[in-house]
C-alpha positions as CSV (number, residue, x, y, z in Angstrom):
1,X,116.9,112.4,134.0
2,X,119.7,110.0,134.4
3,X,122.8,111.5,132.5
4,X,125.9,110.1,134.1
5,X,126.1,107.1,130.6
6,X,125.0,109.9,128.5
7,X,127.7,112.7,129.5
8,X,129.5,113.0,126.1
9,X,132.8,114.2,124.9
10,X,134.6,116.7,122.8
11,X,131.4,117.8,120.7
12,X,129.0,115.6,122.6
13,X,130.3,116.8,126.1
14,X,128.4,119.4,128.3
15,X,130.2,122.2,127.5
16,X,129.5,122.2,124.3
17,X,125.8,121.9,124.8
18,X,126.2,124.9,127.3
19,X,127.3,126.8,124.3
20,X,124.2,126.0,122.2
21,X,122.1,126.9,125.3
22,X,124.2,130.5,125.3
23,X,123.5,130.9,121.1
24,X,119.4,130.0,122.3
25,X,120.2,133.0,124.9
26,X,121.4,135.2,122.3
27,X,118.6,134.7,119.8
28,X,115.9,135.9,122.4
29,X,115.1,132.5,124.7
30,X,114.4,133.2,128.0
31,X,112.5,131.6,129.6
32,X,114.6,129.7,132.2
33,X,113.4,126.4,133.0
34,X,113.3,125.6,128.8
35,X,117.2,126.6,129.0
36,X,117.5,124.2,131.4
37,X,115.9,121.6,129.7
38,X,118.2,121.7,126.9
39,X,120.9,122.3,128.9
40,X,120.2,118.7,130.4
41,X,119.5,117.0,127.9
42,X,121.9,114.9,125.8
43,X,120.9,115.7,121.9
44,X,123.7,113.5,120.4
45,X,122.0,110.3,121.7
46,X,118.4,111.4,119.2
47,X,120.3,110.6,116.3
48,X,122.7,108.9,113.8
49,X,126.3,108.4,115.8
50,X,127.9,109.1,112.8
51,X,126.2,112.6,113.1
52,X,127.0,113.3,116.7
53,X,129.2,115.7,116.2
54,X,127.2,118.0,115.2
55,X,124.4,117.3,117.7
56,X,124.8,120.9,119.6
57,X,124.6,123.4,116.1
58,X,121.7,125.4,116.3
59,X,120.2,123.5,112.8
60,X,117.8,120.5,111.8
61,X,119.2,117.2,111.3
62,X,117.7,114.2,109.4
63,X,116.4,111.3,111.8
64,X,115.7,108.4,108.7
65,X,112.2,107.6,107.1
66,X,112.0,111.3,105.3
67,X,111.6,112.8,109.2
68,X,114.6,115.8,111.2
69,X,115.3,116.4,114.4
70,X,113.9,120.1,115.1
71,X,116.5,122.9,115.0
72,X,117.3,123.7,119.2
73,X,116.1,127.3,118.9
74,X,112.7,126.0,117.4
75,X,112.6,123.6,119.8
76,X,112.9,125.9,122.4
77,X,110.9,128.6,121.0
78,X,107.9,126.5,121.2
79,X,108.2,125.0,124.3
80,X,109.1,128.8,125.6
81,X,105.3,130.0,124.1
82,X,103.8,127.4,125.8
83,X,105.4,127.8,129.2
84,X,104.7,131.3,129.1
85,X,101.3,131.0,128.4
86,X,100.1,129.3,131.0
87,X,100.0,125.2,133.6
88,X,102.1,123.0,131.4
89,X,99.9,119.4,133.5
90,X,98.7,117.4,130.7
91,X,100.7,118.1,127.4
92,X,99.9,116.3,123.9
93,X,103.1,116.3,121.5
94,X,101.5,115.6,118.1
95,X,105.2,113.9,116.0
96,X,107.2,111.7,119.0
97,X,110.0,111.7,115.6
98,X,113.2,110.9,117.9
99,X,112.0,112.1,121.3
100,X,114.1,115.0,121.6
101,X,110.9,117.3,121.8
102,X,109.7,114.8,123.8
103,X,112.6,115.1,126.7
104,X,112.4,118.9,126.8
105,X,108.6,118.7,126.9
106,X,109.0,116.1,130.2
107,X,111.0,118.2,132.0
108,X,108.4,121.3,132.1
109,X,105.4,119.5,132.4
110,X,103.7,116.9,134.5
111,X,102.6,114.7,131.8
112,X,103.7,114.4,128.2
113,X,101.3,112.2,125.8
114,X,103.1,111.8,122.2
115,X,101.9,110.1,119.5
116,X,103.9,109.6,115.9
117,X,102.8,108.2,112.9
118,X,105.9,106.0,112.0
119,X,106.4,102.8,114.3
120,X,110.0,102.4,113.7
121,X,110.6,105.9,114.9
122,X,108.5,105.5,117.9
123,X,110.3,102.3,118.9
124,X,113.5,104.2,119.1
125,X,112.3,106.6,120.3
126,X,111.1,104.8,123.6
127,X,114.2,103.0,123.9
128,X,115.7,106.6,124.5
129,X,113.3,107.3,127.1
130,X,113.8,104.3,129.1
131,X,117.6,105.1,129.2
132,X,117.1,108.7,130.5
133,X,114.6,107.9,133.1
134,X,111.9,109.8,131.4
135,X,108.8,108.3,133.7
136,X,106.1,111.1,133.0
137,X,105.8,110.1,129.4
138,X,103.3,107.9,127.8
139,X,103.9,106.9,124.1
140,X,101.6,105.7,121.4
141,X,101.7,105.0,117.8
142,X,98.9,106.7,116.1
143,X,97.3,109.3,113.8
144,X,98.1,112.6,114.7
145,X,94.7,114.2,113.4
146,X,93.0,112.5,116.0
147,X,94.7,113.4,118.9
148,X,94.3,111.1,121.7
149,X,91.0,111.8,123.1
150,X,91.2,109.1,126.2
151,X,93.5,111.6,128.0
152,X,91.8,115.0,127.1
153,X,91.4,117.5,127.7
154,X,95.1,119.2,127.2
155,X,96.6,122.3,129.0
156,X,99.0,122.2,126.2
157,X,99.1,120.8,122.6
158,X,102.6,121.4,120.6
159,X,102.7,119.8,116.6
160,X,105.8,119.1,115.2
161,X,104.7,118.8,111.6
162,X,103.0,121.4,109.6
163,X,98.9,120.4,107.9
164,X,97.3,122.2,105.5
165,X,95.1,123.6,108.1
166,X,94.6,123.5,112.4
167,X,93.0,119.7,113.2
168,X,89.3,119.9,114.5
169,X,89.9,116.7,116.7
170,X,92.8,118.8,118.0
171,X,91.4,122.1,119.1
172,X,88.4,119.7,120.6
173,X,90.7,118.2,123.0
174,X,92.0,121.4,124.2
175,X,91.4,122.3,128.0
176,X,89.5,125.7,128.5
177,X,92.1,127.8,128.7
178,X,94.5,125.2,127.0
179,X,97.0,126.3,124.5
180,X,98.1,124.9,121.1
181,X,101.1,125.7,119.2
182,X,101.2,124.3,115.6
183,X,103.1,125.1,112.2
184,X,100.2,125.6,110.0
185,X,101.4,125.6,105.9
186,X,99.8,128.5,103.7
187,X,98.9,128.5,100.3
188,X,101.9,130.4,99.0
189,X,103.8,127.9,99.9
190,X,105.1,129.2,103.8
191,X,104.6,127.8,107.2
192,X,103.2,129.9,110.2
193,X,103.8,128.5,113.6
194,X,100.4,129.7,115.5
195,X,99.6,129.8,118.9
196,X,95.5,129.0,119.4
197,X,94.1,129.4,123.0
198,X,91.0,128.2,123.6
199,X,88.5,130.6,125.7
200,X,85.0,130.9,127.1
201,X,84.9,133.6,124.1
202,X,85.8,131.3,121.5
203,X,89.6,130.2,120.1
204,X,92.2,133.2,120.2
205,X,95.1,132.9,117.7
206,X,98.5,134.3,117.2
207,X,101.1,134.2,114.0
208,X,104.5,133.4,116.6
209,X,106.9,133.5,113.0
210,X,107.8,131.8,109.9
211,X,109.1,127.8,110.2
212,X,109.8,125.3,108.2
213,X,108.8,121.7,108.9
214,X,108.0,118.2,107.3
215,X,104.0,117.7,106.7
216,X,101.6,116.6,108.9
217,X,100.2,113.4,107.4
218,X,97.5,111.2,108.2
219,X,97.5,107.4,108.9
220,X,99.9,105.1,110.2
221,X,103.9,103.7,109.2
């Protein structure tokens, strides 16, 4: 990752980023590869310049178009769950957004395939990928519910918006032994982060914790 021109100063400096990593450790994130990726990723370039001073707070922030950049803890937690569960070869990300989660995934996996339904957001994210020199990210403007059949099966799938039900096409595109981490909206209005694993016996499912994401919508903009 090319960090020279994104080093940051003051509230966007490496020291500030490292303090965020310390807070994530205190909150229970243990996987060193994920913490190293957070430490080396300039979150301030993924948000509007006017909000850059808040980039290393452990909070979600708006990125326009009704979307958000996820709280660093949630980014780290979802990534850690996948890394701890098995091989991170080909990874499918549903919801590129600003590209921050993508940049973290790119540092802990062989290849990231990322889909975004909002074209304007994806174009900005792709420019950031180029600026950072991320050469293992393949992007697509499309409907996340459909996945990306051409590159399936995937070792891991991460969904960064919440559907009402687990999309069946994403389950189909998991490799045997593959894992998917996905927030799912519940009838009571809560969202539960779910880890699914495809085994020879079928799908295993584990509820991880309560989360809050924007809804996963079909179609493209």
